[in-house]
VEXKOLRO-289259 format. One record per residue (C-alpha): residue number from 1; residue in three letters; x, y, z. Coordinates in steps of 0.1 Angstrom, whole numbers. Layout:
<kefi n="NUM" res="ALA" east="X" north="Y" up="Z"/>
...
This chain:
<kefi n="1" res="MET" east="-291" north="148" up="-179"/>
<kefi n="2" res="SER" east="-287" north="161" up="-141"/>
<kefi n="3" res="GLY" east="-282" north="127" up="-129"/>
<kefi n="4" res="PHE" east="-254" north="122" up="-155"/>
<kefi n="5" res="LYS" east="-240" north="155" up="-150"/>
<kefi n="6" res="LYS" east="-240" north="149" up="-109"/>
<kefi n="7" res="PHE" east="-224" north="116" up="-113"/>
<kefi n="8" res="LEU" east="-194" north="130" up="-135"/>
<kefi n="9" res="MET" east="-189" north="160" up="-110"/>
<kefi n="10" res="ARG" east="-187" north="139" up="-79"/>
<kefi n="11" res="GLY" east="-150" north="138" up="-63"/>
<kefi n="12" res="ASN" east="-150" north="103" up="-60"/>
<kefi n="13" res="LEU" east="-148" north="101" up="-100"/>
<kefi n="14" res="VAL" east="-124" north="127" up="-103"/>
<kefi n="15" res="GLU" east="-100" north="112" up="-77"/>
<kefi n="16" res="LEU" east="-105" north="77" up="-94"/>
<kefi n="17" res="ALA" east="-94" north="94" up="-128"/>
<kefi n="18" res="VAL" east="-63" north="109" up="-114"/>
<kefi n="19" res="ALA" east="-53" north="78" up="-93"/>
<kefi n="20" res="VAL" east="-56" north="58" up="-126"/>
<kefi n="21" res="VAL" east="-35" north="82" up="-145"/>
<kefi n="22" res="ILE" east="-10" north="85" up="-115"/>
<kefi n="23" res="GLY" east="-10" north="46" up="-113"/>
<kefi n="24" res="ALA" east="-2" north="38" up="-152"/>
<kefi n="25" res="THR" east="26" north="66" up="-149"/>
<kefi n="26" res="PHE" east="41" north="48" up="-118"/>
<kefi n="27" res="SER" east="39" north="13" up="-141"/>
<kefi n="28" res="GLY" east="55" north="26" up="-166"/>
<kefi n="29" res="LEU" east="80" north="40" up="-142"/>
<kefi n="30" res="VAL" east="83" north="5" up="-121"/>
<kefi n="31" res="GLN" east="84" north="-12" up="-153"/>
<kefi n="32" res="ALA" east="114" north="7" up="-167"/>
<kefi n="33" res="LEU" east="132" north="6" up="-135"/>
<kefi n="34" res="VAL" east="132" north="-34" up="-137"/>
<kefi n="35" res="LYS" east="137" north="-36" up="-171"/>
<kefi n="36" res="ASP" east="167" north="-12" up="-174"/>
<kefi n="37" res="LEU" east="184" north="-16" up="-139"/>
<kefi n="38" res="ILE" east="172" north="-47" up="-118"/>
<kefi n="39" res="THR" east="171" north="-72" up="-147"/>
<kefi n="40" res="PRO" east="206" north="-65" up="-161"/>
<kefi n="41" res="LEU" east="217" north="-65" up="-122"/>
<kefi n="42" res="ILE" east="203" north="-100" up="-122"/>
<kefi n="43" res="ALA" east="221" north="-112" up="-154"/>
<kefi n="44" res="ALA" east="253" north="-96" up="-141"/>
<kefi n="45" res="ILE" east="249" north="-115" up="-107"/>
<kefi n="46" res="THR" east="239" north="-150" up="-126"/>
<kefi n="47" res="GLY" east="267" north="-145" up="-150"/>
<kefi n="48" res="GLY" east="250" north="-150" up="-180"/>
<kefi n="49" res="ASN" east="226" north="-128" up="-204"/>
<kefi n="50" res="GLU" east="191" north="-119" up="-192"/>
<kefi n="51" res="PRO" east="168" north="-149" up="-184"/>
<kefi n="52" res="ASP" east="145" north="-156" up="-216"/>
<kefi n="53" res="PHE" east="121" north="-187" up="-212"/>
<kefi n="54" res="SER" east="99" north="-177" up="-242"/>
<kefi n="55" res="ASP" east="110" north="-205" up="-266"/>
<kefi n="56" res="TYR" east="101" north="-231" up="-240"/>
<kefi n="57" res="VAL" east="72" north="-254" up="-249"/>
<kefi n="58" res="PHE" east="58" north="-288" up="-249"/>
<kefi n="59" res="THR" east="34" north="-306" up="-270"/>
<kefi n="60" res="ILE" east="5" north="-334" up="-264"/>
<kefi n="61" res="ASN" east="-12" north="-343" up="-291"/>
<kefi n="62" res="GLY" east="-2" north="-319" up="-317"/>
<kefi n="63" res="ALA" east="-13" north="-291" up="-289"/>
<kefi n="64" res="LYS" east="18" north="-268" up="-283"/>
<kefi n="65" res="PHE" east="15" north="-252" up="-248"/>
<kefi n="66" res="MET" east="41" north="-223" up="-247"/>
<kefi n="67" res="TYR" east="46" north="-222" up="-209"/>
<kefi n="68" res="GLY" east="82" north="-200" up="-213"/>
<kefi n="69" res="ASP" east="63" north="-168" up="-218"/>
<kefi n="70" res="PHE" east="42" north="-174" up="-189"/>
<kefi n="71" res="VAL" east="72" north="-181" up="-167"/>
<kefi n="72" res="ASN" east="84" north="-147" up="-182"/>
<kefi n="73" res="GLN" east="56" north="-129" up="-169"/>
<kefi n="74" res="LEU" east="60" north="-148" up="-137"/>
<kefi n="75" res="LEU" east="95" north="-137" up="-132"/>
<kefi n="76" res="SER" east="85" north="-101" up="-141"/>
<kefi n="77" res="PHE" east="59" north="-100" up="-116"/>
<kefi n="78" res="LEU" east="75" north="-114" up="-90"/>
<kefi n="79" res="ILE" east="107" north="-89" up="-95"/>
<kefi n="80" res="ILE" east="82" north="-57" up="-98"/>
<kefi n="81" res="ALA" east="63" north="-71" up="-67"/>
<kefi n="82" res="SER" east="97" north="-73" up="-48"/>
<kefi n="83" res="VAL" east="109" north="-37" up="-62"/>
<kefi n="84" res="ILE" east="74" north="-17" up="-51"/>
<kefi n="85" res="TYR" east="75" north="-37" up="-18"/>
<kefi n="86" res="TRP" east="114" north="-27" up="-9"/>
<kefi n="87" res="LEU" east="112" north="6" up="-24"/>
<kefi n="88" res="VAL" east="78" north="17" up="-20"/>
<kefi n="89" res="VAL" east="57" north="2" up="9"/>
<kefi n="90" res="LEU" east="85" north="-5" up="34"/>
<kefi n="91" res="PRO" east="99" north="29" up="31"/>
<kefi n="92" res="MET" east="62" north="46" up="33"/>
<kefi n="93" res="SER" east="53" north="21" up="61"/>
<kefi n="94" res="ARG" east="82" north="35" up="83"/>
<kefi n="95" res="LEU" east="78" north="73" up="73"/>
<kefi n="96" res="ILE" east="40" north="70" up="82"/>
<kefi n="97" res="SER" east="47" north="55" up="116"/>
<kefi n="98" res="PHE" east="76" north="80" up="125"/>
<kefi n="99" res="PHE" east="46" north="107" up="119"/>
<kefi n="100" res="ASP" east="22" north="85" up="139"/>
<kefi n="101" res="LYS" east="47" north="88" up="171"/>
<kefi n="102" res="ASP" east="35" north="124" up="175"/>
<kefi n="103" res="LYS" east="-2" north="115" up="173"/>
<kefi n="104" res="GLU" east="1" north="93" up="199"/>
<kefi n="105" res="ALA" east="17" north="115" up="222"/>
<kefi n="106" res="THR" east="-13" north="138" up="218"/>
<kefi n="107" res="GLU" east="-41" north="111" up="228"/>
<kefi n="108" res="LYS" east="-49" north="87" up="253"/>
<kefi n="109" res="LYS" east="-73" north="63" up="258"/>
<kefi n="110" res="CYS" east="-105" north="65" up="282"/>
<kefi n="111" res="PRO" east="-104" north="36" up="304"/>
<kefi n="112" res="GLU" east="-140" north="34" up="306"/>
<kefi n="113" res="CYS" east="-153" north="36" up="270"/>
<kefi n="114" res="LEU" east="-118" north="31" up="251"/>
<kefi n="115" res="SER" east="-121" north="65" up="231"/>
<kefi n="116" res="ASP" east="-92" north="85" up="222"/>
<kefi n="117" res="ILE" east="-92" north="118" up="239"/>
<kefi n="118" res="PRO" east="-66" north="143" up="244"/>
<kefi n="119" res="VAL" east="-38" north="135" up="270"/>
<kefi n="120" res="ALA" east="-46" north="172" up="289"/>
<kefi n="121" res="ALA" east="-84" north="158" up="292"/>
<kefi n="122" res="SER" east="-99" north="159" up="327"/>
<kefi n="123" res="ARG" east="-132" north="146" up="316"/>
<kefi n="124" res="CYS" east="-140" north="122" up="284"/>
<kefi n="125" res="ALA" east="-160" north="138" up="259"/>
<kefi n="126" res="PHE" east="-180" north="105" up="249"/>
<kefi n="127" res="CYS" east="-186" north="88" up="283"/>
<kefi n="128" res="THR" east="-182" north="118" up="307"/>
<kefi n="129" res="ALA" east="-159" north="98" up="331"/>
<kefi n="130" res="VAL" east="-135" north="121" up="353"/>
<kefi n="131" res="GLN" east="-97" north="111" up="342"/>
<kefi n="132" res="SER" east="-78" north="112" up="372"/>
<kefi n="133" res="GLN" east="-40" north="121" up="369"/>
<kefi n="134" res="ALA" east="-30" north="82" up="371"/>
<kefi n="135" res="GLY" east="-53" north="76" up="340"/>
<kefi n="136" res="VAL" east="-79" north="56" up="362"/>
<kefi n="137" res="ALA" east="-114" north="71" up="352"/>
<kefi n="138" res="GLU" east="-138" north="79" up="376"/>
<kefi n="139" res="MET" east="-177" north="78" up="367"/>
<kefi n="140" res="PRO" east="-193" north="109" up="379"/>
<kefi n="141" res="PRO" east="-222" north="103" up="405"/>
<kefi n="142" res="VAL" east="-255" north="93" up="394"/>
């Protein structure tokens, strides 16, 4: 029982559970956005009703292939993926790159070992190379 208790109390498991719950909620939010706003917008642009391919079928030797539902799900996936990219991924990438600019200003690469060191450092903490003002490392005498 102690191993099972350790497994349940691991931080990763709790974080995973929170991520699943938030992901499910976010999924409902995105599906509602697509169903209530994006799909009617597409219908308004195309001048017709909302696209529905569920009645599309073909038959081979008596076997019925209902490919229309697959087409509906594929279009839904493409619309949702587009909404996620344009409204979530792209803005978050820009926001992260905005905050990374400040980090870049506080660190520089050691020309000798390519480690990240503070801009004001006079010696690399990793390879102990002396940092000159021009950014060229000078190795200490051996």
